[in-house]
C-alpha positions, 0 to 999 in steps of 0.5 A: 868929155870929163876934164880931169886935173891930177894933183900928186907929189909923187911922179909915178902916181901922177903919171899912172893917174894920167895914163889911167884917166886918158884910157877912159873914153869919157875922160881927158887928163888936161893937166898934172900938178906936183904941189899945192901952188901949181894945183891952184894955178892950173885950176885957175887956168884950165878950169877942170871939171874934176880934180883928183887931189892928194892931201900930203904934198909940198907947198900946202895940203890938199885940204887947203886946195880943196877949200880954195876950190870950194870957195873960188871954183864951185863948179869944179868937183874934187875927189881926194885921193889919200891914204888917210881915212880922216882926210876923207871925213874933212873932204866930205864936210867940204863937199868932196868925194874921197877915195883911199889910195888902196882902193881899186882903180875902178872906184876912183873912176866911178868917183870922178864920174859921180863928181862930173855928173854934179851929184850932191857935193856930199859924195861918198867915201869909197 
């Protein structure tokens, strides 16, 4: 089972992602966070396999959380989930995958599975 943490500041996005992740037979949404400090705390407590991470949110940017995860929890994979293609370039340089928010949900699921399969940290942008 792939243990997924969802991080987004919009309640509807968080809940939709939680529902969609839990609908996958091989995934379990183990938590949701609304901002950067909560994301770091839940990463420390829950040790997710994969974090679906928004960039723009209160308390710090997702890229800052990604940098922390890469340093402190190197076994945790990150899929940035953003509207900004430039964020994807930065995320890839930090070893994360990236899915643009206008992509089909199946693209996000594939990115989560790729991360969980411990593919090279230089994941694709979808």
